[in-house]
C-alpha positions as a printed NumPy array, in Angstrom:
array([[ 75.801, 135.918, -61.96 ],
       [ 78.292, 137.697, -64.216],
       [ 76.968, 141.189, -63.82 ],
       [ 79.647, 142.867, -61.55 ],
       [ 83.238, 142.859, -60.169],
       [ 82.558, 144.696, -56.923],
       [ 80.732, 143.621, -53.827],
       [ 79.67 , 145.523, -50.677],
       [ 81.64 , 143.454, -48.209],
       [ 80.565, 143.705, -44.419],
       [ 82.284, 146.453, -42.686],
       [ 83.881, 144.313, -40.101],
       [ 85.91 , 142.444, -42.838],
       [ 87.439, 145.549, -44.454],
       [ 90.184, 145.779, -41.79 ],
       [ 91.189, 142.133, -42.446],
       [ 91.613, 142.96 , -46.168],
       [ 93.841, 145.854, -45.081],
       [ 95.832, 143.472, -42.906],
       [ 96.091, 141.029, -45.926],
       [ 97.348, 143.882, -48.18 ],
       [100.05 , 144.938, -45.662],
       [101.117, 141.273, -45.088],
       [101.431, 140.619, -48.829],
       [103.48 , 143.891, -49.17 ],
       [105.811, 142.676, -46.439],
       [106.178, 139.191, -47.945],
       [106.92 , 140.463, -51.311],
       [109.549, 142.769, -50.109],
       [111.077, 140.458, -47.499],
       [114.901, 139.975, -48.304],
       [115.537, 136.241, -48.855],
       [118.451, 134.432, -50.244],
       [117.609, 132.464, -53.521],
       [118.046, 129.222, -51.693],
       [115.653, 130.237, -48.866],
       [113.158, 131.561, -51.408],
       [113.21 , 128.238, -53.355],
       [112.84 , 126.306, -50.176],
       [109.79 , 128.337, -49.121],
       [108.328, 128.044, -52.552],
       [108.781, 124.314, -52.537],
       [107.036, 124.022, -49.201],
       [104.085, 126.215, -50.314],
       [103.814, 124.132, -53.563],
       [103.886, 120.763, -51.698],
       [101.151, 121.823, -49.124],
       [ 99.114, 123.301, -51.925],
       [ 99.214, 120.115, -53.98 ],
       [ 98.505, 117.959, -50.98 ],
       [ 95.629, 120.207, -49.724],
       [ 93.753, 120.653, -52.993],
       [ 93.9  , 116.883, -53.621],
       [ 93.07 , 115.907, -50.058],
       [ 89.773, 117.864, -50.317],
       [ 88.928, 115.341, -53.006],
       [ 89.872, 112.379, -50.931],
       [ 93.516, 111.962, -51.73 ],
       [ 95.372, 110.648, -48.575],
       [ 99.16 , 111.181, -49.455],
       [101.023, 112.607, -46.515],
       [103.922, 115.107, -46.605],
       [106.344, 112.208, -45.732],
       [104.994, 110.113, -48.7  ],
       [105.193, 113.147, -50.859],
       [109.031, 113.485, -50.039],
       [109.554, 109.821, -50.506],
       [107.717, 109.051, -53.624],
       [106.824, 112.268, -55.512],
       [109.8  , 114.419, -54.784],
       [112.127, 111.661, -55.537],
       [109.946, 110.316, -58.452],
       [109.604, 106.782, -57.093],
       [106.707, 104.493, -57.853],
       [104.188, 104.09 , -55.062],
       [102.429, 100.766, -54.328],
       [100.085,  99.911, -57.231],
       [ 96.938, 100.342, -55.074],
       [ 97.79 , 104.032, -54.478],
       [ 99.576, 104.946, -57.745],
       [ 96.614, 106.769, -58.83 ],
       [ 96.969, 109.167, -55.878],
       [100.464, 109.879, -56.926],
       [ 99.231, 110.638, -60.455],
       [ 96.669, 113.094, -59.071],
       [ 99.345, 115.181, -57.209],
       [101.801, 115.08 , -60.07 ],
       [ 98.996, 116.29 , -62.274],
       [ 98.243, 119.186, -59.985],
       [101.879, 120.125, -59.736],
       [102.084, 120.307, -63.575],
       [ 99.007, 122.507, -63.623],
       [100.44 , 124.77 , -60.913],
       [103.665, 125.086, -63.09 ],
       [101.445, 126.04 , -66.054],
       [ 99.625, 128.597, -64.117],
       [102.844, 130.126, -62.904],
       [104.2  , 130.415, -66.436],
       [100.97 , 132.146, -67.752],
       [101.824, 135.691, -68.828],
       [100.022, 138.095, -66.415],
       [ 98.219, 139.816, -69.352],
       [ 96.994, 136.567, -70.995],
       [ 93.204, 136.314, -70.662],
       [ 91.85 , 133.333, -69.   ],
       [ 89.706, 131.978, -71.882],
       [ 87.974, 128.696, -72.567],
       [ 91.05 , 127.175, -74.277],
       [ 93.118, 127.839, -71.174],
       [ 90.654, 126.388, -68.858],
       [ 90.298, 123.212, -70.902],
       [ 94.071, 123.033, -71.089],
       [ 94.377, 123.203, -67.348],
       [ 91.672, 120.598, -66.987],
       [ 93.743, 118.325, -69.243],
       [ 96.696, 118.661, -67.094],
       [ 94.617, 118.01 , -63.742],
       [ 92.923, 114.929, -65.285],
       [ 95.801, 113.347, -67.214],
       [ 95.844, 109.551, -67.036],
       [ 92.64 , 109.665, -65.042],
       [ 89.622, 107.871, -66.32 ],
       [ 86.889, 109.726, -64.363],
       [ 86.573, 112.415, -67.111],
       [ 87.757, 113.091, -70.591],
       [ 90.514, 115.536, -70.071],
       [ 89.676, 119.111, -71.443],
       [ 86.094, 117.98 , -72.499],
       [ 82.927, 119.45 , -70.846],
       [ 80.504, 116.996, -69.2  ],
       [ 78.315, 115.163, -71.661],
       [ 75.343, 114.957, -69.357],
       [ 73.638, 116.365, -66.196],
       [ 75.146, 115.703, -62.808],
       [ 74.085, 116.075, -59.094],
       [ 76.679, 117.231, -56.634],
       [ 75.332, 116.397, -53.107],
       [ 72.028, 118.144, -53.12 ],
       [ 73.066, 120.721, -55.794],
       [ 72.045, 120.284, -59.436],
       [ 74.495, 122.234, -61.606],
       [ 73.159, 123.883, -64.871],
       [ 72.109, 121.764, -67.868],
       [ 75.07 , 120.317, -69.588],
       [ 73.897, 121.939, -72.893],
       [ 74.188, 125.393, -71.199],
       [ 77.868, 124.719, -70.054],
       [ 79.685, 126.005, -73.161],
       [ 77.755, 129.34 , -73.181],
       [ 78.176, 129.729, -69.417],
       [ 81.732, 129.21 , -69.541],
       [ 82.001, 131.683, -72.471],
       [ 80.221, 134.311, -70.233],
       [ 82.424, 133.375, -67.267],
       [ 85.691, 133.956, -69.363],
       [ 84.215, 137.254, -70.774],
       [ 83.48 , 138.359, -67.199],
       [ 87.05 , 137.552, -66.079],
       [ 88.525, 139.187, -69.043],
       [ 86.771, 142.415, -68.157],
       [ 88.967, 142.676, -65.178],
       [ 92.681, 142.888, -66.017],
       [ 94.085, 142.7  , -62.441],
       [ 96.64 , 145.518, -62.951],
       [ 99.163, 146.014, -60.126],
       [ 97.813, 149.338, -59.126],
       [ 94.233, 148.074, -58.268],
       [ 93.944, 147.407, -54.614],
       [ 93.5  , 144.026, -52.994],
       [ 90.005, 145.243, -51.88 ],
       [ 88.966, 145.115, -55.54 ],
       [ 90.923, 142.036, -56.722],
       [ 90.506, 139.536, -53.836],
       [ 86.736, 139.375, -54.104],
       [ 86.974, 138.792, -57.875],
       [ 89.382, 135.919, -57.288],
       [ 87.057, 134.251, -54.709],
       [ 83.967, 134.807, -56.906],
       [ 85.782, 133.254, -59.83 ],
       [ 86.364, 130.207, -57.721],
       [ 82.643, 129.978, -56.606],
       [ 81.135, 130.629, -60.031],
       [ 83.261, 127.919, -61.551],
       [ 82.071, 125.56 , -59.017],
       [ 78.467, 126.514, -59.59 ],
       [ 78.759, 125.916, -63.317],
       [ 80.604, 122.491, -62.662],
       [ 81.522, 122.23 , -66.431],
       [ 83.451, 118.931, -66.232],
       [ 82.522, 115.439, -65.113],
       [ 85.45 , 115.501, -62.55 ],
       [ 88.264, 117.771, -61.502],
       [ 86.004, 120.927, -60.99 ],
       [ 87.13 , 121.594, -57.505],
       [ 90.747, 121.324, -58.102],
       [ 90.279, 123.52 , -61.252],
       [ 88.209, 126.013, -59.457],
       [ 90.907, 126.431, -56.846],
       [ 93.523, 126.501, -59.595],
       [ 91.757, 129.565, -61.234],
       [ 91.521, 131.215, -57.831],
       [ 95.259, 130.559, -57.337],
       [ 96.049, 132.034, -60.79 ],
       [ 94.077, 135.212, -59.994],
       [ 95.585, 135.648, -56.625],
       [ 99.02 , 135.503, -58.173],
       [ 97.992, 138.26 , -60.523],
       [ 96.571, 140.22 , -57.488],
       [100.063, 140.185, -55.977],
       [100.141, 137.145, -53.677],
       [103.729, 135.885, -53.768],
       [104.786, 132.291, -54.769],
       [105.964, 131.654, -51.252],
       [102.451, 132.049, -50.026],
       [100.363, 131.145, -53.047],
       [ 98.569, 128.179, -51.681],
       [ 97.385, 129.405, -48.428],
       [ 93.756, 129.251, -49.307],
       [ 93.805, 125.618, -50.664],
       [ 95.52 , 124.61 , -47.406],
       [ 92.82 , 126.479, -45.39 ],
       [ 89.964, 124.945, -47.241],
       [ 91.39 , 121.488, -46.616],
       [ 91.883, 122.259, -42.88 ],
       [ 88.363, 123.662, -42.566],
       [ 86.742, 121.174, -45.109],
       [ 83.371, 121.063, -43.385],
       [ 83.056, 124.784, -43.542],
       [ 84.388, 124.879, -47.086],
       [ 81.589, 122.674, -48.346],
       [ 78.971, 124.35 , -46.089],
       [ 79.572, 127.8  , -47.553],
       [ 79.74 , 126.406, -51.159],
       [ 76.51 , 124.779, -50.474],
       [ 74.952, 127.893, -49.154],
       [ 75.266, 129.768, -52.525],
       [ 72.326, 129.905, -54.731],
       [ 73.045, 129.632, -58.498],
       [ 70.164, 131.924, -59.41 ],
       [ 71.025, 134.641, -56.94 ],
       [ 74.47 , 133.968, -55.523],
       [ 75.274, 137.344, -53.966],
       [ 74.158, 136.658, -50.249],
       [ 75.868, 133.292, -49.956],
       [ 78.804, 134.5  , -51.918],
       [ 79.497, 137.22 , -49.353],
       [ 79.521, 134.509, -46.688],
       [ 82.041, 132.51 , -48.493],
       [ 84.296, 135.623, -48.995],
       [ 84.26 , 136.469, -45.385],
       [ 85.297, 132.879, -44.569],
       [ 87.89 , 132.794, -47.139],
       [ 89.346, 136.214, -46.268],
       [ 89.606, 135.274, -42.606],
       [ 91.56 , 132.162, -43.493],
       [ 93.852, 134.032, -45.9  ],
       [ 94.75 , 136.679, -43.19 ],
       [ 95.666, 133.913, -40.703],
       [ 97.718, 132.059, -43.396],
       [ 99.565, 135.106, -44.384],
       [100.625, 135.737, -40.72 ],
       [101.884, 132.005, -40.663],
       [103.769, 132.555, -43.922],
       [105.417, 135.768, -42.586],
       [106.384, 134.007, -39.418],
       [108.163, 131.278, -41.62 ],
       [109.861, 133.88 , -43.61 ],
       [111.131, 135.686, -40.518],
       [112.25 , 132.337, -39.134],
       [114.357, 131.791, -42.213],
       [115.712, 135.308, -42.174],
       [116.784, 135.006, -38.515],
       [118.662, 131.768, -39.37 ],
       [120.375, 133.56 , -42.182],
       [121.348, 136.448, -39.796],
       [122.547, 133.859, -37.4  ],
       [124.704, 132.181, -39.886],
       [126.177, 135.424, -40.936],
       [126.779, 136.43 , -37.356],
       [128.696, 133.137, -36.567],
       [130.941, 133.613, -39.593],
       [131.612, 137.266, -38.732],
       [132.451, 136.42 , -35.109],
       [134.946, 133.669, -36.342],
       [136.351, 135.938, -39.029],
       [139.867, 137.16 , -38.195],
       [139.778, 135.54 , -34.848],
       [142.819, 133.578, -33.433],
       [144.637, 133.179, -36.796],
       [146.889, 130.679, -34.977],
       [143.867, 128.459, -34.271],
       [144.101, 125.063, -36.062],
       [141.756, 125.031, -39.128],
       [140.054, 121.865, -38.064],
       [139.403, 123.301, -34.48 ],
       [137.884, 126.412, -36.122],
       [135.654, 124.443, -38.484],
       [134.548, 122.085, -35.729],
       [133.647, 124.933, -33.315],
       [131.865, 126.744, -36.058],
       [129.839, 123.561, -36.888],
       [128.85 , 123.128, -33.234],
       [127.346, 126.505, -32.937],
       [125.725, 126.491, -36.347],
       [123.961, 123.201, -35.435],
       [122.891, 124.346, -32.061],
       [119.177, 124.326, -31.559],
       [117.846, 127.757, -32.008],
       [115.041, 129.37 , -30.114],
       [115.444, 126.468, -27.668],
       [114.052, 127.192, -24.096],
       [115.222, 123.846, -22.686],
       [118.944, 123.952, -23.464],
       [121.509, 121.139, -23.8  ],
       [123.506, 119.491, -21.149],
       [127.166, 118.806, -21.941],
       [126.643, 115.02 , -22.943],
       [123.857, 116.003, -25.441],
       [125.879, 118.502, -27.522],
       [127.871, 116.113, -29.698],
       [124.771, 114.273, -30.882],
       [122.456, 117.32 , -31.093],
       [124.97 , 119.356, -33.032],
       [125.92 , 116.48 , -35.282],
       [129.562, 116.813, -34.172],
       [130.308, 113.067, -33.382],
       [134.163, 113.253, -33.76 ],
       [134.459, 114.307, -30.124],
       [134.708, 110.63 , -29.22 ],
       [138.116, 110.474, -30.961],
       [139.463, 113.78 , -29.571],
       [141.367, 114.354, -26.3  ],
       [139.211, 114.486, -23.175],
       [138.361, 117.99 , -22.413],
       [138.204, 119.217, -26.061],
       [134.418, 119.775, -25.963],
       [134.729, 121.852, -22.818],
       [137.456, 124.019, -24.607],
       [135.258, 124.404, -27.545],
       [132.332, 125.531, -25.62 ],
       [134.478, 127.95 , -23.609],
       [135.753, 129.456, -26.841],
       [132.157, 129.869, -28.123],
       [131.084, 131.48 , -24.91 ],
       [134.102, 133.904, -25.37 ],
       [132.69 , 134.862, -28.781],
       [129.278, 135.318, -27.143],
       [127.629, 132.804, -29.52 ],
       [126.525, 130.49 , -26.709],
       [125.669, 130.93 , -23.047],
       [125.696, 128.649, -20.095],
       [123.003, 129.022, -17.565],
       [123.236, 126.512, -14.627],
       [124.237, 123.12 , -16.241],
       [122.735, 123.853, -19.582],
       [124.084, 125.616, -22.822],
       [121.978, 127.66 , -25.137],
       [122.635, 129.305, -28.561],
       [122.73 , 133.039, -27.946],
       [119.942, 133.559, -30.417],
       [118.911, 136.773, -28.779],
       [121.783, 138.338, -30.526],
       [119.82 , 138.353, -33.844],
       [116.432, 138.567, -32.172],
       [116.813, 140.901, -29.34 ],
       [113.06 , 140.978, -28.65 ],
       [112.688, 137.222, -28.577],
       [114.186, 136.794, -24.991],
       [114.484, 133.117, -25.484],
       [117.515, 132.551, -23.001],
       [116.47 , 132.08 , -19.264],
       [117.898, 134.597, -16.875],
       [121.148, 133.472, -15.138],
       [120.487, 132.487, -11.533]])
């Protein structure tokens, strides 16, 4: 099992790896403000934690994550254990992200990550290999007495591959996926093996160049396609894993490519919002110095909160609510019309028929969001 680092992948999958490589390069070099980067990283982290625990049966939703975990509130007692599972995974993610890229993945580190994943969980002794034989579905992992030696070979196998930055994704990606699979085949702990196997894969993908804003794509994909995930893992033979392993690799690479496109769409979406904000401030800068400061602030607030990439538009009555500018009820009649006329003059909104639209085409000329004027 630990005799190589390269596999002859099916010819049809090679272009996908090339696409992944190009997408990763684009994501890593995409200009983002620190605030947007942190927001995207948090979203990726949240989805990764929810996905990798959901595969094991955790049912906490994104809304519950925001309510109980992000705000550090106690969940109902019957589900507190699920909150602990996710907090443990988040702690392990943080540990992985702080591992120096040249630090070898050794047995001590694997046990430490397991201790983080299984903290306050009674299902297994954190950081201790299983004390007996187990059956996982129809699969019988190796005898528990062989586990220490197998993990030692596993770590030596990983340490032989340094993941230097100049090595191509074609060489690094299969190793990360194989490391995940081989760990699951050994199944060294009584519980937490799935989460830890995906954690090791995550660590290696970061070393292979995957940015933090897209680091948890595969865990999310495995969760979304859980039946296939289990099917491909079950199809791998411990004694001769190559054939089933290649099927798993093809499955995972396809999901990674799709996920990278989604991550890039999200990055571009945030970039366009930043460009839009900059455009709005530029258009207001130096315009009508005699304009009352409160009028200027209100008009800018209206256009900044206008729905973007909206094909339906807003009628006049919807604008105060949809742009969160509720002070119009206390202003003289006609103020809203005056404000909208001013924003049209600046080119920031357009009226088509009876509806108003943010002129988002200014920052995305190819989007062609606005309907044509009749």
